C-alpha beads as a LAMMPS data file, in Angstrom:
LAMMPS data file: protein, C-alpha beads

428 atoms
427 bonds

1 atom types
1 bond types

-500.0 500.0 xlo xhi
-500.0 500.0 ylo yhi
-500.0 500.0 zlo zhi

Masses

1 110.0

Atoms # bond

1 1 1 -41.445 -38.684 -40.092
2 1 1 -41.491 -35.186 -41.622
3 1 1 -38.291 -33.162 -41.688
4 1 1 -38.167 -29.993 -40.617
5 1 1 -37.130 -27.525 -43.337
6 1 1 -33.617 -26.748 -43.412
7 1 1 -32.214 -22.867 -43.821
8 1 1 -29.852 -22.213 -47.138
9 1 1 -26.301 -21.478 -46.084
10 1 1 -27.193 -18.055 -47.599
11 1 1 -30.572 -17.407 -44.964
12 1 1 -28.463 -18.909 -42.133
13 1 1 -25.632 -16.095 -42.629
14 1 1 -28.082 -13.168 -43.135
15 1 1 -29.745 -14.346 -40.034
16 1 1 -26.467 -14.005 -38.537
17 1 1 -25.970 -10.775 -39.737
18 1 1 -29.210 -9.114 -39.432
19 1 1 -28.839 -10.887 -35.166
20 1 1 -25.206 -9.628 -34.835
21 1 1 -26.070 -5.839 -36.633
22 1 1 -22.851 -6.859 -38.462
23 1 1 -22.026 -4.458 -41.520
24 1 1 -20.296 -6.589 -44.123
25 1 1 -17.314 -5.562 -46.473
26 1 1 -15.501 -7.189 -49.208
27 1 1 -12.539 -5.409 -50.930
28 1 1 -11.117 -6.737 -54.375
29 1 1 -7.191 -6.332 -54.330
30 1 1 -7.183 -6.078 -57.860
31 1 1 -9.533 -3.446 -58.944
32 1 1 -9.654 -1.630 -55.155
33 1 1 -13.751 -2.311 -55.236
34 1 1 -15.559 -2.415 -51.903
35 1 1 -18.949 -3.817 -51.687
36 1 1 -20.865 -3.043 -48.288
37 1 1 -24.283 -4.296 -47.458
38 1 1 -26.805 -1.551 -45.447
39 1 1 -26.237 -2.429 -42.256
40 1 1 -22.152 -1.104 -43.245
41 1 1 -23.616 2.263 -44.175
42 1 1 -26.227 2.661 -41.749
43 1 1 -23.498 2.335 -39.066
44 1 1 -22.225 5.895 -40.586
45 1 1 -26.008 7.377 -41.526
46 1 1 -25.938 6.935 -44.895
47 1 1 -27.752 4.596 -46.896
48 1 1 -25.709 2.439 -49.485
49 1 1 -26.288 4.364 -52.571
50 1 1 -24.580 7.383 -51.121
51 1 1 -21.442 6.166 -51.216
52 1 1 -21.487 4.555 -54.278
53 1 1 -19.079 4.072 -55.838
54 1 1 -17.242 2.388 -52.688
55 1 1 -13.148 2.393 -52.931
56 1 1 -10.442 1.654 -50.596
57 1 1 -9.698 5.315 -51.012
58 1 1 -13.052 6.699 -50.015
59 1 1 -12.955 4.107 -46.945
60 1 1 -10.098 4.903 -45.640
61 1 1 -11.070 8.850 -46.246
62 1 1 -13.687 8.144 -43.783
63 1 1 -11.188 7.320 -40.847
64 1 1 -9.868 9.055 -38.289
65 1 1 -6.300 10.099 -39.163
66 1 1 -4.954 9.083 -36.306
67 1 1 -6.088 5.288 -37.338
68 1 1 -5.419 5.242 -40.676
69 1 1 -1.612 4.344 -40.560
70 1 1 -2.125 1.599 -37.649
71 1 1 -5.275 -0.006 -39.920
72 1 1 -2.670 0.169 -42.890
73 1 1 -0.247 -1.414 -41.000
74 1 1 -2.302 -4.331 -39.663
75 1 1 -3.909 -4.923 -42.897
76 1 1 -0.568 -5.099 -44.680
77 1 1 0.788 -7.251 -42.081
78 1 1 -2.221 -9.772 -42.737
79 1 1 -1.548 -9.666 -46.590
80 1 1 1.983 -10.621 -46.187
81 1 1 0.821 -13.793 -44.359
82 1 1 2.399 -12.277 -40.876
83 1 1 -1.068 -12.774 -38.981
84 1 1 -3.797 -15.072 -39.765
85 1 1 -6.849 -12.228 -39.646
86 1 1 -6.921 -8.279 -39.709
87 1 1 -8.531 -7.103 -36.583
88 1 1 -8.563 -3.587 -35.544
89 1 1 -10.798 -0.722 -34.137
90 1 1 -10.633 2.567 -35.741
91 1 1 -13.085 5.843 -35.629
92 1 1 -14.919 6.154 -38.914
93 1 1 -16.688 9.904 -39.641
94 1 1 -20.395 9.744 -39.674
95 1 1 -22.490 11.718 -41.867
96 1 1 -23.431 14.149 -39.057
97 1 1 -19.656 14.855 -38.438
98 1 1 -19.022 12.766 -35.000
99 1 1 -17.077 9.783 -34.945
100 1 1 -18.193 6.613 -34.603
101 1 1 -15.735 3.511 -32.931
102 1 1 -15.876 0.804 -35.435
103 1 1 -14.624 -2.919 -34.770
104 1 1 -13.382 -4.115 -37.776
105 1 1 -12.359 -7.734 -38.754
106 1 1 -11.328 -9.914 -41.921
107 1 1 -9.674 -12.582 -43.879
108 1 1 -8.006 -12.836 -47.135
109 1 1 -10.200 -15.522 -49.265
110 1 1 -7.743 -18.287 -50.078
111 1 1 -6.264 -18.414 -53.571
112 1 1 -8.432 -20.624 -55.930
113 1 1 -8.842 -21.950 -59.169
114 1 1 -10.575 -18.685 -60.348
115 1 1 -7.989 -16.698 -58.751
116 1 1 -10.182 -14.243 -56.955
117 1 1 -8.265 -11.825 -54.852
118 1 1 -10.627 -10.461 -51.951
119 1 1 -10.570 -9.892 -48.680
120 1 1 -13.820 -9.915 -46.829
121 1 1 -15.042 -8.810 -43.090
122 1 1 -17.157 -7.223 -41.016
123 1 1 -17.940 -4.043 -38.859
124 1 1 -19.340 -3.938 -35.340
125 1 1 -20.001 -0.671 -34.109
126 1 1 -18.404 -0.895 -30.448
127 1 1 -18.954 2.877 -29.608
128 1 1 -21.201 2.613 -26.790
129 1 1 -18.978 0.358 -25.147
130 1 1 -15.786 2.462 -26.193
131 1 1 -17.519 5.590 -24.593
132 1 1 -18.399 3.590 -20.989
133 1 1 -14.690 2.528 -21.360
134 1 1 -13.887 6.051 -21.423
135 1 1 -16.043 7.325 -19.102
136 1 1 -14.437 4.464 -16.553
137 1 1 -10.974 5.554 -17.172
138 1 1 -12.167 9.125 -16.475
139 1 1 -13.638 7.819 -13.232
140 1 1 -10.453 5.641 -12.721
141 1 1 -8.044 8.523 -13.070
142 1 1 -10.553 10.863 -10.968
143 1 1 -10.574 8.455 -7.875
144 1 1 -7.863 9.207 -5.011
145 1 1 -5.974 5.731 -5.241
146 1 1 -5.379 2.649 -7.783
147 1 1 -8.028 0.687 -8.472
148 1 1 -7.485 -2.822 -9.622
149 1 1 -8.953 -6.393 -10.256
150 1 1 -6.507 -9.284 -8.921
151 1 1 -7.058 -12.812 -9.581
152 1 1 -5.567 -15.589 -7.367
153 1 1 -5.179 -19.219 -9.067
154 1 1 -6.458 -22.423 -7.106
155 1 1 -2.437 -23.112 -7.331
156 1 1 -1.345 -19.533 -5.689
157 1 1 -0.418 -18.156 -8.954
158 1 1 -1.512 -14.361 -9.076
159 1 1 -2.276 -11.580 -11.692
160 1 1 -3.668 -8.216 -12.204
161 1 1 -6.176 -8.490 -14.731
162 1 1 -6.843 -4.866 -14.703
163 1 1 -4.936 -1.672 -12.972
164 1 1 -5.585 1.924 -12.981
165 1 1 -3.113 4.411 -14.897
166 1 1 -2.234 5.639 -11.129
167 1 1 -0.279 3.085 -10.629
168 1 1 2.530 4.797 -12.194
169 1 1 2.069 7.823 -9.733
170 1 1 1.659 5.153 -6.836
171 1 1 4.341 2.716 -7.584
172 1 1 6.275 3.916 -10.308
173 1 1 4.902 0.949 -12.569
174 1 1 2.672 1.163 -15.838
175 1 1 -0.510 -0.816 -15.673
176 1 1 1.006 -2.775 -18.685
177 1 1 4.103 -3.563 -16.628
178 1 1 2.034 -4.909 -13.557
179 1 1 -0.358 -7.006 -15.651
180 1 1 2.538 -8.422 -17.320
181 1 1 4.538 -9.062 -13.946
182 1 1 2.597 -8.808 -11.125
183 1 1 5.536 -9.596 -8.843
184 1 1 6.785 -5.867 -9.762
185 1 1 4.495 -3.958 -7.182
186 1 1 5.032 -6.822 -4.578
187 1 1 8.639 -5.932 -5.067
188 1 1 8.677 -2.437 -4.105
189 1 1 7.039 -3.163 -0.677
190 1 1 9.622 -2.805 2.196
191 1 1 11.103 -6.405 3.523
192 1 1 9.460 -5.703 6.939
193 1 1 5.803 -5.356 5.415
194 1 1 5.666 -7.914 2.475
195 1 1 5.530 -11.355 4.710
196 1 1 2.521 -9.484 6.571
197 1 1 0.683 -8.294 3.276
198 1 1 1.004 -12.108 1.612
199 1 1 -0.295 -13.212 4.877
200 1 1 -2.882 -10.955 4.791
201 1 1 -4.106 -12.032 0.905
202 1 1 -3.748 -15.533 1.911
203 1 1 -6.277 -15.278 4.424
204 1 1 -8.714 -13.036 2.845
205 1 1 -8.498 -15.858 0.410
206 1 1 -9.237 -18.332 3.010
207 1 1 -12.137 -16.843 4.719
208 1 1 -13.434 -14.515 1.461
209 1 1 -13.729 -11.772 3.697
210 1 1 -12.706 -8.024 2.862
211 1 1 -8.843 -7.611 2.206
212 1 1 -7.422 -4.510 4.245
213 1 1 -3.922 -3.962 4.737
214 1 1 -1.768 -0.974 5.608
215 1 1 2.151 -1.607 4.311
216 1 1 5.067 0.419 2.923
217 1 1 6.536 0.765 -0.678
218 1 1 10.084 2.424 -1.067
219 1 1 10.076 4.477 -4.368
220 1 1 13.230 6.776 -5.702
221 1 1 14.462 6.362 -2.304
222 1 1 11.382 7.514 -0.340
223 1 1 8.897 5.495 2.005
224 1 1 5.577 6.098 1.330
225 1 1 2.480 4.368 3.278
226 1 1 -0.375 2.366 1.056
227 1 1 -3.396 1.009 2.201
228 1 1 -5.357 -1.457 0.244
229 1 1 -8.986 -2.493 0.544
230 1 1 -10.577 -5.117 -1.575
231 1 1 -13.849 -6.998 -1.964
232 1 1 -13.182 -11.115 -2.907
233 1 1 -15.166 -13.502 -4.681
234 1 1 -14.489 -17.332 -5.831
235 1 1 -15.383 -18.313 -8.950
236 1 1 -16.823 -21.801 -10.595
237 1 1 -12.994 -23.200 -10.951
238 1 1 -11.946 -21.786 -7.381
239 1 1 -9.944 -18.775 -8.113
240 1 1 -10.401 -15.819 -5.963
241 1 1 -11.011 -12.458 -7.501
242 1 1 -10.563 -9.142 -5.707
243 1 1 -11.387 -5.880 -6.857
244 1 1 -10.230 -3.076 -5.155
245 1 1 -8.547 0.155 -4.769
246 1 1 -5.043 1.307 -2.885
247 1 1 -4.732 4.884 -1.719
248 1 1 -1.880 6.733 -0.491
249 1 1 -1.999 7.130 3.524
250 1 1 1.641 8.947 3.663
251 1 1 0.412 12.237 5.514
252 1 1 -2.250 10.649 7.647
253 1 1 0.165 7.915 8.820
254 1 1 2.750 10.409 9.666
255 1 1 0.268 12.217 11.619
256 1 1 -1.337 9.105 12.966
257 1 1 2.441 7.915 14.130
258 1 1 3.135 11.662 15.501
259 1 1 0.283 11.603 17.412
260 1 1 0.993 8.233 18.685
261 1 1 4.521 9.326 19.695
262 1 1 3.176 12.595 21.494
263 1 1 0.833 10.275 23.583
264 1 1 3.729 8.078 24.755
265 1 1 6.300 11.006 24.964
266 1 1 7.022 13.155 27.817
267 1 1 6.501 17.098 26.429
268 1 1 9.491 18.318 28.500
269 1 1 12.385 16.047 28.257
270 1 1 11.600 13.802 24.907
271 1 1 11.877 10.104 27.281
272 1 1 8.817 8.126 27.580
273 1 1 6.069 9.116 29.991
274 1 1 4.425 6.828 32.788
275 1 1 1.378 5.511 30.372
276 1 1 4.036 3.758 27.891
277 1 1 6.046 2.966 30.749
278 1 1 3.000 0.849 32.508
279 1 1 2.047 -0.562 29.069
280 1 1 5.473 -1.910 28.465
281 1 1 5.973 -3.143 32.147
282 1 1 2.417 -5.255 31.390
283 1 1 4.021 -6.882 28.886
284 1 1 7.532 -7.107 30.342
285 1 1 5.395 -9.242 33.158
286 1 1 4.114 -11.206 30.607
287 1 1 7.234 -12.162 28.952
288 1 1 8.772 -12.954 32.013
289 1 1 6.052 -15.328 33.445
290 1 1 5.844 -17.281 30.261
291 1 1 9.356 -17.518 29.480
292 1 1 10.776 -17.465 32.592
293 1 1 12.945 -13.865 31.799
294 1 1 14.801 -11.754 34.397
295 1 1 14.082 -8.108 34.369
296 1 1 15.203 -5.162 36.498
297 1 1 13.261 -1.837 37.244
298 1 1 15.182 1.026 38.302
299 1 1 13.321 4.127 40.244
300 1 1 15.155 7.333 40.214
301 1 1 14.549 10.778 41.825
302 1 1 16.576 13.800 41.454
303 1 1 17.837 14.745 44.809
304 1 1 16.136 18.590 46.484
305 1 1 14.782 19.157 43.156
306 1 1 12.337 21.757 45.003
307 1 1 15.722 23.439 46.620
308 1 1 16.360 23.939 42.848
309 1 1 13.246 25.561 41.490
310 1 1 13.037 27.823 44.602
311 1 1 16.836 28.639 44.354
312 1 1 16.918 28.805 40.483
313 1 1 13.667 29.078 39.189
314 1 1 11.312 26.684 37.215
315 1 1 13.473 27.380 34.073
316 1 1 16.393 26.268 35.377
317 1 1 14.645 23.067 37.189
318 1 1 13.103 22.429 33.753
319 1 1 16.711 22.938 31.920
320 1 1 17.964 20.015 35.426
321 1 1 15.289 17.853 33.982
322 1 1 16.232 17.955 30.192
323 1 1 19.608 17.428 31.336
324 1 1 19.105 15.046 33.384
325 1 1 17.247 12.572 31.156
326 1 1 20.039 13.280 28.656
327 1 1 22.722 11.563 30.978
328 1 1 20.080 8.827 31.121
329 1 1 19.803 8.124 27.956
330 1 1 23.047 7.975 26.897
331 1 1 24.175 5.252 28.882
332 1 1 21.851 2.925 28.697
333 1 1 20.944 0.272 25.976
334 1 1 18.498 0.742 23.185
335 1 1 16.627 -2.382 24.780
336 1 1 16.031 -0.662 27.752
337 1 1 12.858 1.993 28.380
338 1 1 13.656 5.292 29.999
339 1 1 10.397 7.510 31.029
340 1 1 9.946 10.169 33.421
341 1 1 6.567 9.210 35.180
342 1 1 6.013 12.261 37.179
343 1 1 7.819 15.905 38.668
344 1 1 11.668 14.382 39.010
345 1 1 10.775 11.053 39.360
346 1 1 12.075 8.483 36.804
347 1 1 11.668 5.030 36.163
348 1 1 14.314 2.944 33.824
349 1 1 13.192 -0.844 32.615
350 1 1 15.885 -3.069 31.778
351 1 1 15.318 -6.142 30.429
352 1 1 17.285 -9.528 30.637
353 1 1 19.223 -7.916 33.275
354 1 1 19.749 -8.978 37.347
355 1 1 19.947 -7.216 40.120
356 1 1 23.714 -7.464 40.338
357 1 1 23.989 -5.703 36.654
358 1 1 20.931 -3.423 37.381
359 1 1 23.041 -2.180 40.058
360 1 1 25.835 -1.654 38.256
361 1 1 23.841 0.359 35.785
362 1 1 22.436 2.809 38.666
363 1 1 25.596 3.747 39.980
364 1 1 26.841 4.490 36.826
365 1 1 24.236 6.763 36.439
366 1 1 24.651 8.171 40.052
367 1 1 28.116 8.962 39.028
368 1 1 27.936 10.575 35.622
369 1 1 25.112 12.647 37.030
370 1 1 27.232 13.486 39.858
371 1 1 30.026 14.737 37.267
372 1 1 27.644 16.559 35.071
373 1 1 28.268 20.282 35.244
374 1 1 24.374 21.888 35.866
375 1 1 24.029 25.733 34.987
376 1 1 21.788 28.527 36.239
377 1 1 20.747 31.385 34.057
378 1 1 23.913 33.225 34.961
379 1 1 26.192 30.307 33.825
380 1 1 27.477 29.428 37.436
381 1 1 27.681 25.493 37.524
382 1 1 26.032 23.752 40.195
383 1 1 26.089 19.452 40.900
384 1 1 22.996 17.771 41.062
385 1 1 22.526 14.206 42.484
386 1 1 20.187 11.553 42.794
387 1 1 19.089 8.923 44.447
388 1 1 17.598 5.315 43.406
389 1 1 15.808 2.036 44.355
390 1 1 16.340 -1.170 42.191
391 1 1 14.144 -4.134 42.127
392 1 1 14.128 -7.047 40.359
393 1 1 11.027 -9.081 38.947
394 1 1 10.767 -12.327 41.464
395 1 1 7.967 -15.000 42.184
396 1 1 7.221 -12.943 45.179
397 1 1 5.946 -10.479 43.150
398 1 1 2.920 -10.553 41.466
399 1 1 1.438 -6.902 39.682
400 1 1 2.824 -3.886 38.400
401 1 1 1.457 -2.213 41.572
402 1 1 3.659 -4.418 43.564
403 1 1 6.569 -3.808 41.558
404 1 1 6.490 -0.076 41.878
405 1 1 5.689 -0.311 45.201
406 1 1 9.032 -1.946 46.003
407 1 1 10.674 0.525 43.581
408 1 1 9.236 3.900 45.935
409 1 1 10.331 1.727 48.709
410 1 1 13.810 1.116 47.624
411 1 1 14.118 4.650 46.657
412 1 1 12.623 6.314 49.890
413 1 1 15.058 4.111 51.610
414 1 1 17.814 5.690 49.857
415 1 1 16.221 9.341 50.457
416 1 1 16.007 8.346 54.010
417 1 1 19.421 7.007 54.378
418 1 1 21.038 10.476 53.122
419 1 1 20.373 10.836 49.325
420 1 1 22.890 10.421 46.376
421 1 1 22.604 6.616 46.617
422 1 1 21.076 3.394 45.093
423 1 1 19.651 0.757 47.412
424 1 1 19.135 -2.677 45.657
425 1 1 16.184 -5.351 46.618
426 1 1 16.999 -8.287 48.430
427 1 1 16.663 -11.104 46.066
428 1 1 17.982 -13.686 48.479

Bonds

1 1 1 2
2 1 2 3
3 1 3 4
4 1 4 5
5 1 5 6
6 1 6 7
7 1 7 8
8 1 8 9
9 1 9 10
10 1 10 11
11 1 11 12
12 1 12 13
13 1 13 14
14 1 14 15
15 1 15 16
16 1 16 17
17 1 17 18
18 1 18 19
19 1 19 20
20 1 20 21
21 1 21 22
22 1 22 23
23 1 23 24
24 1 24 25
25 1 25 26
26 1 26 27
27 1 27 28
28 1 28 29
29 1 29 30
30 1 30 31
31 1 31 32
32 1 32 33
33 1 33 34
34 1 34 35
35 1 35 36
36 1 36 37
37 1 37 38
38 1 38 39
39 1 39 40
40 1 40 41
41 1 41 42
42 1 42 43
43 1 43 44
44 1 44 45
45 1 45 46
46 1 46 47
47 1 47 48
48 1 48 49
49 1 49 50
50 1 50 51
51 1 51 52
52 1 52 53
53 1 53 54
54 1 54 55
55 1 55 56
56 1 56 57
57 1 57 58
58 1 58 59
59 1 59 60
60 1 60 61
61 1 61 62
62 1 62 63
63 1 63 64
64 1 64 65
65 1 65 66
66 1 66 67
67 1 67 68
68 1 68 69
69 1 69 70
70 1 70 71
71 1 71 72
72 1 72 73
73 1 73 74
74 1 74 75
75 1 75 76
76 1 76 77
77 1 77 78
78 1 78 79
79 1 79 80
80 1 80 81
81 1 81 82
82 1 82 83
83 1 83 84
84 1 84 85
85 1 85 86
86 1 86 87
87 1 87 88
88 1 88 89
89 1 89 90
90 1 90 91
91 1 91 92
92 1 92 93
93 1 93 94
94 1 94 95
95 1 95 96
96 1 96 97
97 1 97 98
98 1 98 99
99 1 99 100
100 1 100 101
101 1 101 102
102 1 102 103
103 1 103 104
104 1 104 105
105 1 105 106
106 1 106 107
107 1 107 108
108 1 108 109
109 1 109 110
110 1 110 111
111 1 111 112
112 1 112 113
113 1 113 114
114 1 114 115
115 1 115 116
116 1 116 117
117 1 117 118
118 1 118 119
119 1 119 120
120 1 120 121
121 1 121 122
122 1 122 123
123 1 123 124
124 1 124 125
125 1 125 126
126 1 126 127
127 1 127 128
128 1 128 129
129 1 129 130
130 1 130 131
131 1 131 132
132 1 132 133
133 1 133 134
134 1 134 135
135 1 135 136
136 1 136 137
137 1 137 138
138 1 138 139
139 1 139 140
140 1 140 141
141 1 141 142
142 1 142 143
143 1 143 144
144 1 144 145
145 1 145 146
146 1 146 147
147 1 147 148
148 1 148 149
149 1 149 150
150 1 150 151
151 1 151 152
152 1 152 153
153 1 153 154
154 1 154 155
155 1 155 156
156 1 156 157
157 1 157 158
158 1 158 159
159 1 159 160
160 1 160 161
161 1 161 162
162 1 162 163
163 1 163 164
164 1 164 165
165 1 165 166
166 1 166 167
167 1 167 168
168 1 168 169
169 1 169 170
170 1 170 171
171 1 171 172
172 1 172 173
173 1 173 174
174 1 174 175
175 1 175 176
176 1 176 177
177 1 177 178
178 1 178 179
179 1 179 180
180 1 180 181
181 1 181 182
182 1 182 183
183 1 183 184
184 1 184 185
185 1 185 186
186 1 186 187
187 1 187 188
188 1 188 189
189 1 189 190
190 1 190 191
191 1 191 192
192 1 192 193
193 1 193 194
194 1 194 195
195 1 195 196
196 1 196 197
197 1 197 198
198 1 198 199
199 1 199 200
200 1 200 201
201 1 201 202
202 1 202 203
203 1 203 204
204 1 204 205
205 1 205 206
206 1 206 207
207 1 207 208
208 1 208 209
209 1 209 210
210 1 210 211
211 1 211 212
212 1 212 213
213 1 213 214
214 1 214 215
215 1 215 216
216 1 216 217
217 1 217 218
218 1 218 219
219 1 219 220
220 1 220 221
221 1 221 222
222 1 222 223
223 1 223 224
224 1 224 225
225 1 225 226
226 1 226 227
227 1 227 228
228 1 228 229
229 1 229 230
230 1 230 231
231 1 231 232
232 1 232 233
233 1 233 234
234 1 234 235
235 1 235 236
236 1 236 237
237 1 237 238
238 1 238 239
239 1 239 240
240 1 240 241
241 1 241 242
242 1 242 243
243 1 243 244
244 1 244 245
245 1 245 246
246 1 246 247
247 1 247 248
248 1 248 249
249 1 249 250
250 1 250 251
251 1 251 252
252 1 252 253
253 1 253 254
254 1 254 255
255 1 255 256
256 1 256 257
257 1 257 258
258 1 258 259
259 1 259 260
260 1 260 261
261 1 261 262
262 1 262 263
263 1 263 264
264 1 264 265
265 1 265 266
266 1 266 267
267 1 267 268
268 1 268 269
269 1 269 270
270 1 270 271
271 1 271 272
272 1 272 273
273 1 273 274
274 1 274 275
275 1 275 276
276 1 276 277
277 1 277 278
278 1 278 279
279 1 279 280
280 1 280 281
281 1 281 282
282 1 282 283
283 1 283 284
284 1 284 285
285 1 285 286
286 1 286 287
287 1 287 288
288 1 288 289
289 1 289 290
290 1 290 291
291 1 291 292
292 1 292 293
293 1 293 294
294 1 294 295
295 1 295 296
296 1 296 297
297 1 297 298
298 1 298 299
299 1 299 300
300 1 300 301
301 1 301 302
302 1 302 303
303 1 303 304
304 1 304 305
305 1 305 306
306 1 306 307
307 1 307 308
308 1 308 309
309 1 309 310
310 1 310 311
311 1 311 312
312 1 312 313
313 1 313 314
314 1 314 315
315 1 315 316
316 1 316 317
317 1 317 318
318 1 318 319
319 1 319 320
320 1 320 321
321 1 321 322
322 1 322 323
323 1 323 324
324 1 324 325
325 1 325 326
326 1 326 327
327 1 327 328
328 1 328 329
329 1 329 330
330 1 330 331
331 1 331 332
332 1 332 333
333 1 333 334
334 1 334 335
335 1 335 336
336 1 336 337
337 1 337 338
338 1 338 339
339 1 339 340
340 1 340 341
341 1 341 342
342 1 342 343
343 1 343 344
344 1 344 345
345 1 345 346
346 1 346 347
347 1 347 348
348 1 348 349
349 1 349 350
350 1 350 351
351 1 351 352
352 1 352 353
353 1 353 354
354 1 354 355
355 1 355 356
356 1 356 357
357 1 357 358
358 1 358 359
359 1 359 360
360 1 360 361
361 1 361 362
362 1 362 363
363 1 363 364
364 1 364 365
365 1 365 366
366 1 366 367
367 1 367 368
368 1 368 369
369 1 369 370
370 1 370 371
371 1 371 372
372 1 372 373
373 1 373 374
374 1 374 375
375 1 375 376
376 1 376 377
377 1 377 378
378 1 378 379
379 1 379 380
380 1 380 381
381 1 381 382
382 1 382 383
383 1 383 384
384 1 384 385
385 1 385 386
386 1 386 387
387 1 387 388
388 1 388 389
389 1 389 390
390 1 390 391
391 1 391 392
392 1 392 393
393 1 393 394
394 1 394 395
395 1 395 396
396 1 396 397
397 1 397 398
398 1 398 399
399 1 399 400
400 1 400 401
401 1 401 402
402 1 402 403
403 1 403 404
404 1 404 405
405 1 405 406
406 1 406 407
407 1 407 408
408 1 408 409
409 1 409 410
410 1 410 411
411 1 411 412
412 1 412 413
413 1 413 414
414 1 414 415
415 1 415 416
416 1 416 417
417 1 417 418
418 1 418 419
419 1 419 420
420 1 420 421
421 1 421 422
422 1 422 423
423 1 423 424
424 1 424 425
425 1 425 426
426 1 426 427
427 1 427 428
């Protein structure tokens, strides 16, 4: 069988150079002579004869001043044997005056009997890639957040393969540090949020659904809110790769929290409002039913409040409500919930509290209110009293409506019996 003709080594090498559009260079270390091919010259807009005689000094003169020393240092390292190859990206001036980005690689030829002292290598024009990188970098800098690529290995190890320079502004950590030590970013997430962040990443890796998470970081003693969004994909070896962006949402979050606070807060007294109390009671009843927990509710009403308004005006009446709210807040536990539910009416939720304990709390509040000095606009003091009803959640109750109705009954009973007193529900 006839064999196909074989390419000579020279023809094969030329085909590779033509296919890769690589320029070649050969530098004689003894004479300083440099031999270049047609493509080397064309990259810079020249014909080879225009650069003759080509020398290392001429080559250096074409280099950008900012790149020369770095290229010389890398070449010196290679010639000393400190690195196996010379590898550097430099800018060379084009004949028309602009700069081209050139990736130059080379290697010193091994010593031979002929003692040929040459370094040979190639040039590849990477200007388009560099320009693309430049515009991508500019785009990354113009975006309102940190863009990144995050990789999780099948064994759970993770790393950043790219992170934009805005990580300095957001996290106080340069991109190169984040890529060397990906845990550095996780280390500044506040302790209460770190578990939720890891769980959300694991869930996204499992389902390959969008990762979205809000979390706090502490930077220079300041707490900042971040929101991360990323789309995951899994490669053929089981790695999950996220491409996404993290934004600083501190101002937005503060506004949301303030709006949420206003939506559950009584404007006059600063206590919780009826809406929040009803929602909290729903949660408390659910826990009581599930875990057989006990809790109590105290319904309170300022006695003769209409008379206060009629005698000294609504401004004094408002001040009485504010001062009365302060008496309540100062004498309950942090776990208790105090709310103004309307007019001069208040509710207090006491988790894990029996009727006897709730009665003692209510009596203490009644006595404290009676001792408090209230003042009219002339600075004259007067006394305010309150009435209250106590109800403890029990098997006989089945809804918030029934619980609050029982509270009202006890409160009205206290009013009927002469006010300034507490009536406790019968739990026998």
